[in-house]
C-alpha positions as CSV (number, residue, x, y, z in Angstrom):
1,M,37.1,-11.6,-2.1
2,P,38.2,-12.7,1.7
3,I,40.3,-10.2,3.8
4,H,44.1,-11.5,4.5
5,T,44.4,-11.2,8.3
6,R,47.8,-11.6,10.4
7,I,46.2,-13.5,13.3
8,L,47.7,-16.9,12.7
9,D,50.3,-16.1,14.7
10,N,48.3,-13.7,17.2
11,G,49.2,-16.0,20.3
12,N,48.9,-19.1,18.6
13,F,51.8,-21.9,19.0
14,V,52.0,-25.6,18.8
15,R,54.6,-27.3,20.8
16,S,57.7,-29.0,19.0
17,P,57.0,-32.2,17.5
18,E,60.9,-33.1,18.0
19,L,60.5,-33.1,21.6
20,P,59.4,-36.1,23.7
21,P,56.1,-35.8,25.2
22,K,56.4,-34.5,28.9
23,A,53.8,-36.0,31.3
24,A,54.0,-32.8,33.3
25,F,52.8,-30.8,30.7
26,S,50.4,-33.0,29.9
27,E,48.9,-33.2,32.8
28,Y,48.9,-29.0,32.7
29,L,47.0,-29.0,29.6
30,N,44.7,-31.5,30.6
31,F,43.7,-29.3,33.6
32,A,43.7,-26.1,31.7
33,D,41.7,-27.3,29.1
34,R,39.2,-28.9,31.4
35,L,39.0,-25.9,33.7
36,L,38.3,-23.2,30.7
37,A,35.3,-25.3,29.5
38,Q,33.7,-25.7,32.3
39,W,34.3,-22.0,33.4
40,R,32.8,-20.7,29.8
41,R,29.9,-23.2,30.2
42,V,28.9,-22.0,33.5
43,Q,29.6,-18.3,32.2
44,E,27.3,-18.9,29.1
45,D,24.6,-20.2,31.6
46,W,24.9,-17.5,34.1
47,N,24.5,-15.0,31.2
48,R,20.9,-16.8,30.4
49,S,20.1,-17.1,34.1
50,P,21.6,-14.3,36.2
51,F,19.7,-14.9,39.0
52,S,20.0,-18.8,39.7
53,A,21.5,-19.1,43.1
54,E,23.1,-22.4,42.3
55,L,25.0,-21.1,39.1
56,G,26.0,-17.8,40.9
57,S,27.9,-20.1,43.7
58,E,29.3,-22.2,40.9
59,K,30.4,-19.2,38.9
60,R,32.0,-18.0,42.2
61,E,34.1,-20.8,42.7
62,L,35.3,-21.4,39.2
63,D,36.0,-17.5,39.1
64,R,38.2,-18.3,42.3
65,V,40.0,-21.8,40.9
66,L,40.8,-19.8,37.3
67,S,42.5,-17.2,39.1
68,D,44.5,-19.3,41.2
69,F,45.1,-20.9,38.1
70,V,46.7,-17.9,36.2
71,E,48.6,-16.7,39.1
72,T,50.4,-20.4,39.5
73,F,51.2,-20.5,35.4
74,N,51.7,-16.8,34.7
75,A,55.3,-17.3,34.9
76,L,55.7,-20.3,32.7
77,Y,52.6,-20.2,30.0
78,T,51.8,-17.0,29.2
79,I,52.7,-15.2,26.1
80,T,55.9,-13.6,27.5
81,S,57.3,-16.6,28.2
82,V,56.0,-18.8,25.5
83,E,57.1,-16.7,22.7
84,R,60.6,-17.3,24.0
85,D,60.2,-20.8,24.6
86,P,62.0,-23.0,21.9
87,A,59.7,-26.0,23.0
88,F,57.1,-23.7,21.4
89,L,56.6,-23.2,17.8
90,P,54.6,-20.3,16.3
91,A,52.0,-21.6,14.1
92,S,53.2,-20.4,11.0
93,R,56.6,-22.0,11.6
94,F,54.7,-25.1,12.3
95,L,52.3,-25.2,9.5
96,T,54.8,-24.8,7.1
97,Q,57.9,-26.5,8.2
98,Y,56.1,-29.7,9.0
99,R,53.5,-29.8,5.9
100,P,52.3,-32.0,4.9
101,I,51.2,-32.8,8.2
102,R,51.3,-36.6,9.6
103,Q,50.9,-36.8,13.3
104,P,48.1,-35.5,15.7
105,F,48.9,-31.9,17.0
106,S,46.9,-29.2,18.8
107,I,47.1,-25.4,18.0
108,L,47.6,-23.8,21.5
109,H,47.2,-20.1,22.4
110,C,48.0,-17.8,25.1
111,D,48.3,-14.0,25.7
112,R,49.4,-11.5,28.4
113,A,46.6,-12.7,30.8
114,M,45.6,-16.5,30.1
115,P,47.6,-19.1,29.8
116,L,48.3,-21.5,27.1
117,H,45.3,-23.9,26.3
118,T,43.8,-25.7,23.6
119,V,41.9,-24.1,20.9
120,L,42.1,-26.3,18.0
121,A,42.8,-30.2,18.2
122,F,43.8,-32.4,15.3
123,P,43.8,-35.8,17.0
124,D,43.7,-38.4,13.9
125,H,44.2,-38.6,10.1
126,G,40.4,-37.6,8.9
127,E,41.4,-34.1,11.0
128,L,44.9,-34.0,9.7
129,A,43.6,-34.2,6.3
130,K,41.3,-31.1,6.7
131,V,43.9,-29.1,7.8
132,N,46.4,-30.4,4.9
133,A,43.6,-29.4,2.2
134,A,43.3,-26.3,3.6
135,L,47.3,-25.5,3.6
136,D,47.4,-26.9,0.0
137,E,44.9,-24.4,-0.8
138,D,41.9,-27.3,-1.5
139,T,39.3,-26.7,0.6
140,P,39.6,-23.6,3.8
141,L,39.4,-24.5,7.3
142,R,37.3,-22.4,9.7
143,W,39.7,-21.2,12.1
144,W,38.9,-20.8,16.2
145,E,39.0,-16.7,16.3
146,S,36.8,-13.7,14.6
147,G,39.1,-11.6,12.4
148,P,39.9,-7.9,13.2
149,H,36.4,-7.3,12.2
150,G,34.4,-9.4,14.3
151,R,33.5,-12.0,11.1
152,P,34.4,-15.5,10.8
153,C,38.0,-16.4,9.3
154,Y,39.6,-19.3,7.9
155,L,42.9,-21.0,6.9
156,F,43.7,-21.1,3.6
157,G,47.1,-22.0,2.5
158,S,49.5,-20.1,4.7
159,W,47.0,-17.3,5.9
160,V,44.3,-16.9,8.1
161,W,41.6,-14.9,5.7
162,E,38.4,-12.9,7.1
163,L,35.4,-13.3,5.2
164,R,33.8,-9.7,3.6
165,P,30.2,-9.2,5.2
166,S,28.5,-10.6,1.9
167,E,30.3,-13.8,2.3
168,I,29.2,-14.7,5.8
169,A,25.8,-16.7,4.7
170,L,27.5,-18.7,1.7
171,S,26.9,-22.5,1.8
172,E,30.0,-25.2,2.6
173,E,30.0,-25.3,-1.5
174,G,29.9,-21.8,-2.0
175,M,32.7,-21.0,0.3
176,V,34.8,-24.1,-1.2
177,L,34.4,-22.1,-4.7
178,L,35.3,-18.6,-2.9
179,F,38.7,-20.0,-1.7
180,L,39.3,-21.7,-5.0
181,D,38.6,-18.1,-6.8
182,L,41.0,-16.8,-4.5
183,S,43.7,-19.3,-5.1
184,E,43.4,-18.7,-8.8
185,R,43.6,-14.9,-8.6
186,H,46.3,-15.7,-6.2
187,R,48.0,-17.5,-9.2
188,Q,47.7,-15.1,-12.0
189,E,49.2,-12.6,-9.6
190,Q,52.5,-14.8,-9.2
191,G,52.9,-15.6,-12.7
192,R,52.2,-11.4,-13.1
193,L,55.2,-11.1,-10.9
194,A,57.7,-13.5,-12.4
195,H,56.9,-12.4,-16.2
196,P,56.4,-8.6,-15.9
197,A,55.3,-6.6,-18.9
198,S,58.0,-4.6,-20.9
199,P,57.8,-0.8,-20.8
200,T,57.2,-1.1,-24.3
201,S,54.3,-3.6,-24.2
202,S,52.6,-2.0,-21.3
203,R,52.7,1.5,-23.4
204,R,48.8,2.4,-24.1
205,R,48.2,1.6,-28.0
206,P,45.5,2.8,-30.0
207,G,41.8,1.8,-29.0
208,G,42.4,1.9,-25.6
209,W,44.5,-1.5,-25.3
210,S,47.1,-1.7,-22.9
211,G,49.0,-4.6,-24.2
212,A,49.2,-6.0,-20.3
213,G,48.1,-9.2,-21.0
214,P,45.1,-11.1,-19.0
215,A,46.6,-11.1,-15.7
216,A,46.2,-7.2,-16.0
217,S,42.6,-8.0,-16.9
218,A,42.0,-9.8,-13.8
219,R,43.2,-7.6,-11.7
220,S,41.0,-4.9,-13.3
221,A,37.9,-7.0,-13.0
222,G,38.2,-8.2,-9.3
223,G,41.5,-7.2,-8.0
224,T,43.5,-9.5,-5.8
225,T,44.3,-10.2,-2.1
226,G,47.9,-10.0,-1.9
227,S,50.3,-12.9,-1.8
228,I,50.5,-16.0,-0.2
229,S,54.1,-16.1,1.6
230,R,55.6,-19.2,2.9
231,A,57.7,-18.7,6.0
232,S,61.2,-20.2,6.0
233,P,61.7,-23.8,8.0
234,R,62.9,-23.3,11.6
235,P,65.9,-25.5,12.6
236,A,65.6,-28.3,15.0
237,L,64.9,-27.2,18.3
238,A,66.1,-28.0,22.1
239,A,64.6,-30.0,24.3
240,K,62.6,-27.7,27.1
241,A,63.0,-29.0,30.7
242,P,59.8,-30.3,31.9
243,P,57.5,-27.6,33.9
244,T,56.2,-28.1,37.1
245,T,52.8,-28.4,38.6
246,S,51.7,-26.8,41.4
247,S,50.7,-29.6,43.8
248,C,47.0,-27.9,44.3
249,F,46.4,-28.0,40.7
250,A,47.9,-31.5,40.3
251,A,45.2,-32.9,42.3
252,A,42.4,-30.2,41.1
253,A,39.4,-31.9,39.6
254,V,36.8,-29.6,37.7
255,R,33.2,-30.4,38.9
């Protein structure tokens, strides 16, 4: 069975849907996403052709622009600031509070070194259907980052789960069946916790039968992966003052 992780809120945020759109933040995010996409592309090209003079020049220029970008927006949009800003909800709170999700949204990521940028976008009803199916434990959704062991992860229910080595090569249909089995084991565990066996019924009987019932048999056969919790809704958030964008970045364009 997949392994439960705690990476859902590892620097992942959603801007509160209670707030009106802010042109300054939209401008910032558009620039950040274009810059990082270009920087990653050039890095990949450079890794394949490290002796290209043209790529080397482009890489140095993008490294300079990226360094200026981080320095300019470090105080506003790195994790130290964002986690204290009521305009941004931790991903787990947003996914719990607003499910089923009906309006387009993006999951934004930041850490201590890199300001906010988009890592997953759900811009239309088709993409929203996918994330709602994952939250409802119908179909897993591939997560944007790998897990603690470097293996692929999927959003399913209220958690992000990391695959075990033997599960990585599963087909799409096999992946769905894997997570449906995970969901069924979770329901069995929840039922066992809601109706615990009495001390008398769990006492060992002649012949080796414990009297613990089918839930215990399921556990002994395959084990469980832990319960899937639901976070409490977050109260309404105060509007955030529009962030300022440095004039040098407002006019910047990534080649």
